[in-house]
N, CA and C atoms as an extended XYZ file, in Angstrom:
360
Properties=species:S:1:pos:R:3:atomname:S:1:resname:S:1:resid:I:1 pbc="F F F"
N        28.941       34.289       74.180 N   MET     1
C        28.274       33.566       73.123 CA  MET     1
C        28.186       34.385       71.840 C   MET     1
N        27.859       35.670       71.977 N   TYR     2
C        27.626       36.470       70.774 CA  TYR     2
C        28.677       37.555       70.553 C   TYR     2
N        29.804       37.456       71.210 N   GLY     3
C        30.892       38.392       70.975 CA  GLY     3
C        31.694       38.018       69.736 C   GLY     3
N        31.672       36.723       69.410 N   ASP     4
C        32.401       36.195       68.253 CA  ASP     4
C        31.670       34.926       67.835 C   ASP     4
N        30.949       34.988       66.732 N   PHE     5
C        30.147       33.842       66.323 CA  PHE     5
C        30.084       33.746       64.807 C   PHE     5
N        29.650       32.595       64.342 N   ARG     6
C        29.479       32.350       62.908 CA  ARG     6
C        28.034       31.943       62.668 C   ARG     6
N        27.509       32.398       61.529 N   VAL     7
C        26.122       32.136       61.175 CA  VAL     7
C        26.048       32.027       59.656 C   VAL     7
N        25.044       31.324       59.173 N   HIS     8
C        24.884       31.190       57.720 CA  HIS     8
C        23.773       32.109       57.226 C   HIS     8
N        24.095       32.879       56.194 N   ASP     9
C        23.139       33.781       55.578 CA  ASP     9
C        22.016       32.969       54.939 C   ASP     9
N        20.787       33.350       55.218 N   ARG    10
C        19.634       32.608       54.707 CA  ARG    10
C        19.591       32.567       53.188 C   ARG    10
N        19.935       33.658       52.539 N   TRP    11
C        19.761       33.751       51.103 CA  TRP    11
C        20.940       33.206       50.307 C   TRP    11
N        22.148       33.413       50.798 N   THR    12
C        23.324       32.986       50.032 CA  THR    12
C        23.927       31.683       50.536 C   THR    12
N        23.598       31.322       51.777 N   GLY    13
C        24.215       30.140       52.388 CA  GLY    13
C        25.632       30.404       52.856 C   GLY    13
N        26.128       31.601       52.595 N   GLU    14
C        27.491       31.974       52.970 CA  GLU    14
C        27.634       32.009       54.487 C   GLU    14
N        28.760       31.536       54.984 N   GLU    15
C        29.051       31.657       56.401 CA  GLU    15
C        29.495       33.093       56.673 C   GLU    15
N        28.918       33.694       57.701 N   VAL    16
C        29.242       35.057       58.081 CA  VAL    16
C        29.877       35.011       59.470 C   VAL    16
N        31.085       35.534       59.571 N   HIS    17
C        31.794       35.592       60.844 CA  HIS    17
C        31.548       36.965       61.452 C   HIS    17
N        30.902       36.990       62.620 N   CYS    18
C        30.554       38.238       63.290 CA  CYS    18
C        31.400       38.397       64.546 C   CYS    18
N        32.010       39.568       64.680 N   ILE    19
C        32.872       39.861       65.818 CA  ILE    19
C        32.462       41.200       66.420 C   ILE    19
N        32.215       41.192       67.722 N   TYR    20
C        31.924       42.438       68.430 CA  TYR    20
C        33.147       43.335       68.375 C   TYR    20
N        32.911       44.640       68.139 N   GLN    21
C        34.029       45.566       68.065 CA  GLN    21
C        33.920       46.739       69.034 C   GLN    21
N        32.725       47.301       69.246 N   ALA    22
C        32.642       48.493       70.084 CA  ALA    22
C        31.239       48.700       70.632 C   ALA    22
N        31.172       49.420       71.752 N   LEU    23
C        29.911       49.832       72.351 CA  LEU    23
C        30.041       51.332       72.618 C   LEU    23
N        29.115       52.108       72.083 N   ILE    24
C        29.191       53.563       72.188 CA  ILE    24
C        27.828       54.111       72.591 C   ILE    24
N        27.816       55.008       73.558 N   VAL    25
C        26.576       55.683       73.919 CA  VAL    25
C        26.259       56.663       72.795 C   VAL    25
N        25.136       56.451       72.149 N   ALA    26
C        24.809       57.192       70.923 CA  ALA    26
C        24.452       58.649       71.161 C   ALA    26
N        24.186       59.029       72.396 N   ILE    27
C        23.898       60.436       72.677 CA  ILE    27
C        25.098       61.283       72.262 C   ILE    27
N        26.288       60.769       72.529 N   ALA    28
C        27.505       61.522       72.235 CA  ALA    28
C        27.806       61.589       70.741 C   ALA    28
N        27.491       60.549       69.995 N   THR    29
C        27.900       60.488       68.603 CA  THR    29
C        26.834       60.921       67.610 C   THR    29
N        25.575       60.596       67.899 N   ARG    30
C        24.535       60.938       66.921 CA  ARG    30
C        23.267       61.470       67.574 C   ARG    30
N        23.382       61.908       68.836 N   HIS    31
C        22.290       62.539       69.566 CA  HIS    31
C        21.041       61.659       69.612 C   HIS    31
N        21.267       60.360       69.782 N   ALA    32
C        20.159       59.406       69.854 CA  ALA    32
C        20.095       58.825       71.260 C   ALA    32
N        18.914       58.480       71.681 N   ASP    33
C        18.690       57.898       73.003 CA  ASP    33
C        18.881       56.387       72.915 C   ASP    33
N        20.130       55.982       72.652 N   ALA    34
C        20.413       54.565       72.421 CA  ALA    34
C        21.873       54.260       72.748 C   ALA    34
N        22.150       52.985       72.797 N   VAL    35
C        23.514       52.486       72.871 CA  VAL    35
C        23.769       51.765       71.557 C   VAL    35
N        24.821       52.171       70.853 N   ASP    36
C        25.169       51.571       69.565 CA  ASP    36
C        26.247       50.518       69.782 C   ASP    36
N        26.003       49.338       69.259 N   ILE    37
C        26.944       48.227       69.401 CA  ILE    37
C        27.393       47.824       68.005 C   ILE    37
N        28.706       47.878       67.802 N   LYS    38
C        29.275       47.625       66.482 CA  LYS    38
C        29.843       46.213       66.393 C   LYS    38
N        29.484       45.553       65.305 N   PHE    39
C        30.045       44.256       64.950 CA  PHE    39
C        30.690       44.380       63.580 C   PHE    39
N        31.619       43.510       63.300 N   LEU    40
C        32.104       43.318       61.944 CA  LEU    40
C        31.526       41.996       61.477 C   LEU    40
N        30.792       42.015       60.374 N   ALA    41
C        30.189       40.817       59.783 CA  ALA    41
C        30.943       40.538       58.490 C   ALA    41
N        31.861       39.576       58.547 N   ASN    42
C        32.787       39.334       57.432 CA  ASN    42
C        33.505       40.629       57.035 C   ASN    42
N        33.864       41.408       58.046 N   GLY    43
C        34.597       42.642       57.825 CA  GLY    43
C        33.735       43.860       57.564 C   GLY    43
N        32.437       43.672       57.338 N   ARG    44
C        31.505       44.774       57.076 CA  ARG    44
C        30.987       45.320       58.404 C   ARG    44
N        31.102       46.641       58.645 N   PRO    45
C        30.585       47.184       59.901 CA  PRO    45
C        29.061       47.131       59.952 C   PRO    45
N        28.557       46.653       61.086 N   VAL    46
C        27.108       46.600       61.329 CA  VAL    46
C        26.874       47.124       62.737 C   VAL    46
N        26.023       48.125       62.849 N   TRP    47
C        25.689       48.726       64.139 CA  TRP    47
C        24.278       48.300       64.541 C   TRP    47
N        24.142       47.882       65.793 N   ILE    48
C        22.838       47.555       66.366 CA  ILE    48
C        22.569       48.591       67.451 C   ILE    48
N        21.496       49.368       67.292 N   ALA    49
C        21.147       50.412       68.256 CA  ALA    49
C        20.085       49.876       69.216 C   ALA    49
N        20.440       49.840       70.489 N   LEU    50
C        19.508       49.418       71.534 CA  LEU    50
C        19.001       50.663       72.252 C   LEU    50
N        17.687       50.860       72.326 N   PRO    51
C        17.137       52.083       72.914 CA  PRO    51
C        17.317       52.131       74.432 C   PRO    51
N        17.717       53.292       74.949 N   HIS    52
C        17.885       53.461       76.393 CA  HIS    52
C        16.634       53.101       77.193 C   HIS    52
N        15.431       53.396       76.705 N   PRO    53
C        14.255       53.020       77.487 CA  PRO    53
C        14.158       51.514       77.771 C   PRO    53
N        14.853       50.683       77.005 N   ALA    54
C        14.861       49.240       77.302 CA  ALA    54
C        15.540       48.978       78.643 C   ALA    54
N        16.576       49.768       78.970 N   TRP    55
C        17.263       49.617       80.255 CA  TRP    55
C        16.290       49.929       81.391 C   TRP    55
N        15.532       50.995       81.233 N   VAL    56
C        14.574       51.415       82.253 CA  VAL    56
C        13.482       50.362       82.418 C   VAL    56
N        12.933       49.886       81.312 N   GLU    57
C        11.854       48.893       81.370 CA  GLU    57
C        12.337       47.590       81.996 C   GLU    57
N        13.529       47.142       81.612 N   TYR    58
C        14.084       45.905       82.181 CA  TYR    58
C        14.275       46.062       83.686 C   TYR    58
N        14.759       47.223       84.116 N   ASN    59
C        14.959       47.469       85.544 CA  ASN    59
C        13.634       47.479       86.289 C   ASN    59
N        12.597       48.072       85.687 N   LYS    60
C        11.267       48.084       86.309 CA  LYS    60
C        10.737       46.665       86.471 C   LYS    60
N        10.935       45.844       85.462 N   ARG    61
C        10.395       44.477       85.475 CA  ARG    61
C        11.149       43.546       86.417 C   ARG    61
N        12.465       43.726       86.511 N   THR    62
C        13.285       42.722       87.194 CA  THR    62
C        14.088       43.247       88.371 C   THR    62
N        14.273       44.555       88.452 N   GLY    63
C        15.150       45.119       89.475 CA  GLY    63
C        16.624       44.981       89.114 C   GLY    63
N        16.909       44.453       87.932 N   LYS    64
C        18.286       44.265       87.467 CA  LYS    64
C        18.617       45.327       86.427 C   LYS    64
N        19.912       45.414       86.104 N   VAL    65
C        20.344       46.351       85.066 CA  VAL    65
C        20.926       45.578       83.888 C   VAL    65
N        20.871       46.188       82.737 N   ILE    66
C        21.512       45.616       81.552 CA  ILE    66
C        22.963       46.082       81.573 C   ILE    66
N        23.873       45.149       81.762 N   SER    67
C        25.300       45.466       81.766 CA  SER    67
C        25.788       45.610       80.325 C   SER    67
N        26.984       46.168       80.166 N   ASP    68
C        27.553       46.276       78.821 CA  ASP    68
C        27.703       44.896       78.176 C   ASP    68
N        28.241       43.884       78.884 N   PRO    69
C        28.339       42.561       78.248 CA  PRO    69
C        26.977       41.986       77.854 C   PRO    69
N        25.944       42.230       78.658 N   LEU    70
C        24.611       41.747       78.305 CA  LEU    70
C        24.085       42.499       77.082 C   LEU    70
N        24.362       43.788       76.983 N   ALA    71
C        23.940       44.554       75.800 CA  ALA    71
C        24.592       43.991       74.542 C   ALA    71
N        25.860       43.595       74.630 N   VAL    72
C        26.545       42.987       73.481 CA  VAL    72
C        25.868       41.676       73.109 C   VAL    72
N        25.484       40.892       74.111 N   GLU    73
C        24.797       39.629       73.851 CA  GLU    73
C        23.449       39.872       73.154 C   GLU    73
N        22.712       40.866       73.622 N   ILE    74
C        21.418       41.190       73.017 CA  ILE    74
C        21.605       41.576       71.548 C   ILE    74
N        22.547       42.473       71.295 N   ALA    75
C        22.793       42.939       69.932 CA  ALA    75
C        23.291       41.800       69.046 C   ALA    75
N        24.179       40.970       69.580 N   GLY    76
C        24.680       39.833       68.810 CA  GLY    76
C        23.586       38.838       68.488 C   GLY    76
N        22.700       38.597       69.454 N   HIS    77
C        21.573       37.690       69.224 CA  HIS    77
C        20.690       38.241       68.107 C   HIS    77
N        20.434       39.548       68.141 N   TYR    78
C        19.640       40.163       67.081 CA  TYR    78
C        20.324       40.005       65.722 C   TYR    78
N        21.625       40.289       65.677 N   LEU    79
C        22.350       40.199       64.409 CA  LEU    79
C        22.321       38.777       63.865 C   LEU    79
N        22.519       37.807       64.724 N   LYS    80
C        22.457       36.402       64.300 CA  LYS    80
C        21.076       36.096       63.732 C   LYS    80
N        20.039       36.520       64.442 N   TRP    81
C        18.669       36.299       63.970 CA  TRP    81
C        18.442       36.968       62.618 C   TRP    81
N        18.897       38.217       62.473 N   ALA    82
C        18.677       38.960       61.233 CA  ALA    82
C        19.342       38.268       60.045 C   ALA    82
N        20.545       37.757       60.247 N   ILE    83
C        21.253       37.086       59.147 CA  ILE    83
C        20.588       35.748       58.826 C   ILE    83
N        20.267       34.968       59.855 N   GLU    84
C        19.646       33.653       59.634 CA  GLU    84
C        18.265       33.753       59.009 C   GLU    84
N        17.514       34.784       59.378 N   SER    85
C        16.137       34.905       58.904 CA  SER    85
C        16.029       35.628       57.561 C   SER    85
N        17.127       36.209       57.121 N   GLY    86
C        17.084       36.956       55.870 CA  GLY    86
C        16.694       38.405       56.044 C   GLY    86
N        16.554       38.855       57.288 N   GLU    87
C        16.191       40.247       57.552 CA  GLU    87
C        17.375       41.196       57.381 C   GLU    87
N        18.582       40.650       57.346 N   ASP    88
C        19.766       41.488       57.168 CA  ASP    88
C        19.859       41.889       55.712 C   ASP    88
N        19.510       43.112       55.432 N   GLY    89
C        19.522       43.595       54.061 CA  GLY    89
C        20.806       44.305       53.687 C   GLY    89
N        21.858       44.094       54.465 N   GLY    90
C        23.122       44.728       54.163 CA  GLY    90
C        23.235       46.153       54.674 C   GLY    90
N        22.264       46.568       55.494 N   ARG    91
C        22.337       47.918       56.054 CA  ARG    91
C        23.478       48.006       57.058 C   ARG    91
N        23.891       49.226       57.326 N   GLU    92
C        24.962       49.431       58.297 CA  GLU    92
C        24.403       49.629       59.706 C   GLU    92
N        23.145       50.082       59.831 N   MET    93
C        22.569       50.386       61.140 CA  MET    93
C        21.185       49.753       61.265 C   MET    93
N        20.973       49.095       62.402 N   TYR    94
C        19.670       48.530       62.732 CA  TYR    94
C        19.257       49.094       64.082 C   TYR    94
N        18.093       49.707       64.167 N   SER    95
C        17.585       50.278       65.412 CA  SER    95
C        16.454       49.407       65.932 C   SER    95
N        16.636       48.872       67.121 N   LEU    96
C        15.619       48.023       67.716 CA  LEU    96
C        14.631       48.861       68.516 C   LEU    96
N        13.417       48.371       68.616 N   THR    97
C        12.435       48.962       69.517 CA  THR    97
C        12.705       48.430       70.911 C   THR    97
N        12.058       49.013       71.902 N   VAL    98
C        12.187       48.513       73.274 CA  VAL    98
C        11.736       47.057       73.336 C   VAL    98
N        10.612       46.751       72.712 N   LYS    99
C        10.097       45.375       72.722 CA  LYS    99
C        11.080       44.412       72.066 C   LYS    99
N        11.632       44.793       70.920 N   GLU   100
C        12.595       43.914       70.247 CA  GLU   100
C        13.826       43.681       71.125 C   GLU   100
N        14.330       44.749       71.731 N   ALA   101
C        15.504       44.608       72.594 CA  ALA   101
C        15.208       43.662       73.759 C   ALA   101
N        14.051       43.819       74.380 N   LEU   102
C        13.697       42.965       75.518 CA  LEU   102
C        13.406       41.533       75.078 C   LEU   102
N        12.823       41.358       73.910 N   ASP   103
C        12.597       39.999       73.391 CA  ASP   103
C        13.930       39.284       73.167 C   ASP   103
N        14.903       39.987       72.610 N   HIS   104
C        16.212       39.365       72.385 CA  HIS   104
C        16.944       39.154       73.707 C   HIS   104
N        16.749       40.046       74.673 N   LEU   105
C        17.314       39.838       76.004 CA  LEU   105
C        16.730       38.570       76.619 C   LEU   105
N        15.419       38.401       76.526 N   ASP   106
C        14.772       37.195       77.055 CA  ASP   106
C        15.330       35.938       76.390 C   ASP   106
N        15.551       36.003       75.090 N   ALA   107
C        16.088       34.846       74.363 CA  ALA   107
C        17.510       34.527       74.823 C   ALA   107
N        18.314       35.565       75.037 N   VAL   108
C        19.689       35.362       75.524 CA  VAL   108
C        19.668       34.733       76.915 C   VAL   108
N        18.824       35.260       77.794 N   GLU   109
C        18.733       34.694       79.144 CA  GLU   109
C        18.281       33.236       79.091 C   GLU   109
N        17.329       32.923       78.229 N   HIS   110
C        16.849       31.549       78.088 CA  HIS   110
C        17.980       30.635       77.605 C   HIS   110
N        18.754       31.090       76.618 N   GLU   111
C        19.873       30.296       76.119 CA  GLU   111
C        20.924       30.056       77.203 C   GLU   111
N        21.185       31.085       78.024 N   HIS   112
C        22.154       30.926       79.112 CA  HIS   112
C        21.645       29.912       80.137 C   HIS   112
N        20.355       29.965       80.450 N   GLN   113
C        19.778       29.007       81.389 CA  GLN   113
C        19.863       27.584       80.855 C   GLN   113
N        19.594       27.410       79.563 N   GLN   114
C        19.701       26.086       78.951 CA  GLN   114
C        21.136       25.578       78.998 C   GLN   114
N        22.091       26.444       78.736 N   ALA   115
C        23.510       26.054       78.761 CA  ALA   115
C        23.933       25.648       80.165 C   ALA   115
N        23.449       26.366       81.175 N   LEU   116
C        23.778       26.015       82.561 CA  LEU   116
C        23.157       24.670       82.939 C   LEU   116
N        21.922       24.442       82.523 N   ALA   117
C        21.249       23.168       82.817 CA  ALA   117
C        21.948       22.012       82.128 C   ALA   117
N        22.416       22.218       80.916 N   ALA   118
C        23.101       21.165       80.168 CA  ALA   118
C        24.456       20.837       80.787 C   ALA   118
N        25.068       21.832       81.430 N   ALA   119
C        26.394       21.631       82.038 CA  ALA   119
C        26.298       20.848       83.355 C   ALA   119
N        25.116       20.732       83.903 N   ARG   120
C        24.963       20.043       85.197 CA  ARG   120
C        24.949       18.568       85.041 C   ARG   120
């Protein structure tokens, strides 16, 4: 759903085409306790940093793990929200808190459940 999507910028009305490009463990690149997920938004690089403690908290709550594809969905959902809501200020890097990451994970899971119910 969020590996390749289009969204309209709140302020300009411009359509923004977002494409997932990379997932990198940030410990190796910038000594951060996060996973960095890169998108191109109309060709502009945008990184969404998801904190590693979100993986631990999600596992404690559910017994499940956040897979790489799910992390991309979480980051893409955040990016879509940021552009639609006007929170995207053109920065190259956005760092989410554990709560923000889990809130967007919950939203992604809810959307997937709705899509499955609609397909029945």
